[in-house]
N, C-alpha and C positions, 0 to 999 in steps of 0.2 A: 172618479178615482185618479189623483194626480201623479205623476211621476215619481215624486218620492217614495210615496207608499209603495208604486209596484216595484220597485228597487229593492225593498226589504222582502218582497214575498218570497216564498220557495216552491218547488215543485210539489212537496208534500203538503202544501196547503191546498193543492187542489185535488177534487173529486175524481183521482185517477186510480185504475186497477193497481195494486200492489206490484204486480209482473212489470207494470210499465215504469213505475217509480224506481223498482230494482234496476232495469235496463238503462235509467237515465244515471242512477247512481253510478253503476259500474263505468260509465263513460265520464264521470266525473262533473256530471250536468248537475247542478243544485238549485240554481236561481234563474228565473225567467228573464229572456230580454224585454226592454218596452212593449214590442210587439206582441210577443207571447203573453206577457201579464194583462195585457189589455184584450185580445182576442180569446185566449182559451175560456174564461168564463162563459163567454156569450155562446163560443162555438159548443163547448160542452153541452150547453142548454138547448141545442139544436136551431139556434138562430142562424139566419142567412146574414153575413157582414160583408164589408169591402173592408180590406186592410191596406193602408199607404205606410210602405216603410221602405228605406233605402235597400239595396241589395246588399246581402252579407250581413243582416241584422237579425237572422233567426227565423225569417218567415216559414221556412219548411216546419219546423217544430210545431209552429202555430195551427197548421192544418194536419199534420201526421199525428199527433197527440189524440184529437178527437175522433180521427178515423180508428186508431188503435183503442181509444176506449169504446166507441160504438159498436165495432163488428167483432163478431164472435166465431171463432174458429168454424169450418164447415169440413167434413169428410168427402162432401159429394162430389165425385169425379165429373167434369164439366161442366162445374157450376159457373153462373155467369157472376162477373164483378158486381160487387156492392159499393163500390169507391172506384171514382175516376178522376185523376188528377191530368190537366193538360198544362204542357210547358212548351215553351216556343223552340228549344232546340234539345237535340239528342243529349250532349253533354250533361245538361239540367236534367233531362229523364232519368238517366242513370244516377245521378247525384241523388234526387230525390227518392228513387227507389230503393237505393242503400239507405238513406235515412230512414223512410219509412219501415222497412225491414229489420232495422236496427232497434227500434221502440216498439215492433209489433212483430215478434218472431214468431207469432200463433196465425199470422195471415200470409197465404200465398202473393206475393208482389211480382207484377210481371210488366216489364218496360218493354213499350213497343215504339219505334220509333225509324226514321228514313236512313240511308246511306248505308243498307246492310240487306241482305236477302230476306225472303218472306218466310222461307221454310221453318226456320226454328222458333220464330215468334207465333207463328201460327199455332205450331205444336204446342206450344207453352198455354196458348190460348185453349185450345180443344182440349188438355187436361184440366183446366179449370182455374180460375183465379178469383181471389176476393178484392185484391186493387189492382188497376191498371194504370201504370203512369204511360201517357203519350204524348207526342208530337201533333199537332192538327193533322198534318197531311198523311201520315201512317194510319191514324186513328179513324180517319173517313175512308180511306182505302178498305180497311178491314169492316167497317160498317156497310159499305155497299156491297163487299162481297159476303156478306152475311156471316164473317168468322168472329166478328165481334158485335155481341148483345148487350145492349146497355139498359134493357127493360127492367132491371133489378137494381139500378144503381139509386143508393140512397144519399150519397154525399156526393158532389160535384164539386172540385177545385180548378179555377183558373190562376196558374201560378206566373207572374210576370206578366200580366194581360196587356199593357202597353207595349211592350215588346213583341208580343204575338201579333198586337195592330201593326206595328212598325215595319213587320216582315209579311205583312199582306194576307193574314189568317183569318180575318174578319168573317168570311162565309163560312169557311171549315168549322169554326168555333161555334157559330150559328147553327149549323147543320147538326153538329156533334149533340149540343147541349138539347135541340129539338128532338132528338133520339130518346133522351132520357125521362123519367117519369116527374111530372109537374111538382109532386109533392116533395121532390127530395132537398135536401138541403144544400146550399149552394155558397162557396166561401171564394170570393175574388181578392188577390193580392197584386199590388202593383207599387211600384215607385212614384208613377203620377198618376193621374186619372183624367186619361183624355175622352173627348165626348163620347167616343164609340163605348168606352167602358160605362159611361152612366147610361147610355141607350141600352146596353148588355143589361144591366142592374134592373132597369124599368120593366125589360121584356121577361128577365129569366130568373129574377130574383124576387123573394117576398120580403117586403119591407126591410131592406137590409139595413144594419148599423153599420155606420162609416166611422172608422178608427183611422186617425191619421198620428202617426208618431213621429213624420218627419221632422216637423216644427219643433217639437219635443227634443229631437236627437240633434238639431242644428248643424251645422256644418264643422266638421272637426279638423278640416284641411284649409291649408293654405293656397290661395288663388293667386296666379301670376300670368300677365300678358307680355309677350315679347314680341315688338315687331321684327319679322322673320326678315334677312337678307336673303337675295335670290338663291342663295346657297344653303337652303334649309339642313339639308344633312349636315353639314359642317356645324352648324350652329347647334343642333341637335347633340353631336359628339360632344362637343364642349359643355353643353348643359349637363350630360350625363357624367362626364370627368368630375365638373365643380360639385354637384349634388350628390354623385356616390351613392344612388339608392342600392340597398340592400337587393330588393325586387323592385323592376321598374315596367310600367306597359305603355306603350306608345302606340296610339290609335291612328289609322290612315283611313283613307276613303276605298281604295280599290286591292284587290289580291296583288295585282302587279305591283304596286307602291309597297306592300309589305314585303315582298321579297327583294325590291331594290334598297329599301330602306335597310333592310336586316343586313343584307349583304354587305351594304355600304358600312355598317358600324361593324360588323366583323373585321372589315378589311381596317377599320379606324381604331382596332384595339379592344373593341367591347364584345362580351360574350352576348351575343343576342341571336333569336330565331325568330322565324315568320309562322303565324299561325293564320290560316285561312280556309275557305270552305272546299277547296280544292284537295287539300291533304286527306290520305286515308284516315280512318279510324286509327289505325297502329300508329302512324307518323303523328298525330294530334297527341294520342298518349304519350308517346316516346318525348314529344317536345314539353309536355306537361310535366311528365316525370323530371325531366332536367331542370325544368325550373322551379319545382316544388324542392329540389334537392339542392339548388345553389349553382350547379353546373351551367346553366344559362340565367343570368340577371335580367336580361330586357327581351322583353316579349313584345313582338311588332305584330299586332293584331288589326283586324277589320272588326266593325260593330258585330256583323253577324256571328263571326269566328269565336269572338268573345263572350257572347251571351251564353249563360250558364257554366261556364267554367269556374271550376272550383279553385280559386286562385288566393294561395294565404297572404296577410301581411305586406301588401304593395305599399310602400310608402312614397312611390311616384307616379303620377299618370301625366301622360304628354299628349296634349292635341295637337299633331304634326300638322293638322288643316282644321280650320275653324268649322266646329260641328255647325249642321244647318238648322237643327231644332234645339229648343230647350231640354226636350226629353231625352235626347241622344246625349248632351253634355250631362246631364245629372247621373245617367245610368255609366258613361264612362267614367266620369267623376267618383262615383260611388265606390269605384275598385279600391279607394284608399281611405284612411281615416276610419276604419271600421273598428268595431266595439271599444270604442272611447282612445283608441290610437289616432296620433297625428299622423298627417300626410301632407304631401304637395301636389298640386296641380297647376300645370304651366301649358298655356294656350299661344301656339304660334300662330300670327295672321300677318296677313300682306298690307300696305298701305292701303290698298282698295276697300281691304274690309273692315275699315273703322267704323263705319257706321253699321254693319252687321255684328261688329262686338258688342258695341253700343245697346243693340236691340236683345241681345243674347243676355245681356248684364239686366235690362229691365225685364226680362221674361224670369230670369232666375230670383230676381230682387235682390241683387249683390252687385257691388262694385269690384271688379279684380285689380289687384295692383298692377299699375305699369313698371316694369321694370326694364333695364338697357341687357344687352347680352353681356356673357362674361367677358372680361377683360382678357387679352393675351397673357398677362401676369398671374390671374387668377387660374387660367386653364393649365397653364406651365405647373405652377405649385401644385395644382390636383393631381396631373400627370405624375408629378415626383412621388407624392404619396402612394398614389396606385402603383407605381414601381415598387416603392419600398414594401409595401403589402405583398406584392406578387414575389418579391424575393425573399420575404421571410418565409415563404412557403416551400422553398427549394430544400429539398432534403440534402443533409450533410453530405451523404454519398455520392450525390452529383457536384457539390461544388468544391469538396475537398482537394481534389487533384489538381486546381486551378489557384490554391491558397498560395502556393510559393510565387506564381506569376504576378499574384495581387500585391503580395509583399515586396516584391522587386519594384512596382509601379509605386508605391507608397514611399518607399525608401530613398527614389529617385525624385520624387515630388511632382512625378508626371501627371500632374490635375486635368491637362488637356486631354489626356487619353480616357480619362474617365469621363470627362465632357463629352467627348467623342461617341463613347460606348452609350452613355445616357442619350444622346441623338439619335443613335441608330434604333435604339430601344423604343423611345417616345416620338418617333417620326420626323426628327429635324426641328429648324428652329420654326417658332410659331410664326404664321402668316400674319404680315400688316393687316389690320382690320380699323374700320371706324367702331369706337367706342359707343356710338350713338346706335348705329344700324347693324353692325356685325359686317359690312359688306367689306369684301377686300379691296385693295387698292386705294384704300383712304387712311389717311392718320387724322387723329382728333387733337386738334390744338384748343387751349383756353385764351380767349381773346379779352383784354381788359385794357381801359384807359380812360382819361377825363371825359364826361359827357359823351360817352360811347353809347351809339344807338345802332339799331339793326341796319337802316339803310346805310349810314355812315360806315358801320364795319364792311358791307358788301360794295360799296362805294371804293373803299381804300383798297381792298383785294383785287377787285378789277381793274383798278388803276394800274396796276402792276402785272396785269394780264395773269393772275392765278385761278384755275378752275375750283369754283365753289361747291362744296357738297352740301350734306345737311348743316342746318344751325338750328342750337336749342339755345333760351336763354337760362344761364344759372343763376345762383343767388348773388354772384359777383361776376358781372360780366356775360360773356357768350362763349358757347362751346363751337366750335367750328370745323368742318372736316375738309381737309385739303389734300391734295395729289401728292405723294412721296418724291415726285420728281421735280417738284417746285420748292424743295426745301433750300436751297441755294439762296433762292430769291426773297425768300421771307424778311432778312434783314434790311430790304430797300423798303419795305412797307412801314411808312412813317404815320405816326399819331395813334399807334395801337402796339400792346405788347403781347407777342404770341408766345406761348408756352405749351409744350407738348404734354397733353393730359395723360395722367395713369388712370384715372378714374373721372367719373363725371356725375355731377349732382343735378342732373335735369334729363327730360325726355325729348326723344326727337319730334314727339307731338306738337311740343310748343314753339317748333321751328317752321319756317316755309318749306315747302319743296324745293329741290335741286331749280325746278324751273323758275319758280317765283324768286329764289334766290340770284337769278341770272338776268332778270330784268332791268 
């Protein structure tokens, strides 16, 4: 069945109970996504399947609807679960439990996960459950304690299997599946299909049908790579001002770095918050609520903390550090460009990571567009528009007492006072930076001249004792980084015309390193 045909299908065309169709209609859900359209016919027939689809493409309904269709309500107290759904994180467990409950109100759904006490969850399981949504660690705890009995499971679901692998849950997942009946139906969903998932399928699934809609979906986001200066935080701040995302996520490697980056962004004027594994569930929910409501626009997160979070309409993902695996990159980047919407992905990498960046491109099968850091002029313009937007939200009752003062300033033509006020609000004058690398303490010049070659340019500059930074070849001449303190001596350089560059049409990777430039 081609993707075009799937797009025309509606849920009324599937053999679902009327109550399920009505539940979907009440939520305004009429047509399936590609993964739902491909998976539902097979899952409703009771077949085992492996579904590959990006995060946020509707995988949950692809297994929630077959469960809702297959299981009838039961009044038996203390009944054993007939469906088990394993998820990598507590956030995803809660999200999935809510989704299943919404389409199957006739079933008792219980979510069990770590990071909270055992008492309430044990009580719920003791009263009986039709569907258990669990994280592997907590599920195995209850299994070993005799609290969770999986002997009557008819449907087992592994949601985001590759994430469970990356979090080290292989043994737990296999132990849990071994405790379920061999004749059960098994559904496995994953954005990627690592070797562990394939081994799992061979051992615990019966002739699974593989569905891959990742290729059909394609990539709906732009991918850019920027050679980062030593001060990544300053570059990140500039990017956020220029790109001005409605919602953005910055991925870091460590918990400490999330706090460091979020605190730095707040100091630089961005509404940002950190989210990581050390936050309590209450704090995590508070941060996520602020993010969804727009009070917080930038979420700084570790991979583990972001897994399973229900994050809507993210239009920018920034990899603050180069991801170490293609799977990590795809999961992070899959937070944007969902449901046909566009998005942007930016990767910051160091000069030493060029080879790793190329390896990542080969692994994902795409080439990232190399771009230069935003220019100071672009950042200043973006900050100006950002300030105008903030000022537009100031209530009249707050600015009305100052109208007379403002009128005096304009009547007297005191433009410099307004400029000084803007400097206070926007953080002073922009720092001088290289347009090639974003490093502070360098100015970028365009160098042109007859028969000008790279060795000749370097020789002419060194002849006058100038310190030479990065050099890149443009369509006409070269771009070269020089020190601001050397400006008075530029006129002494013969045989080359040096003009201050406002923007560059070249990338620093076309240039020798500073060390080579000084040879």
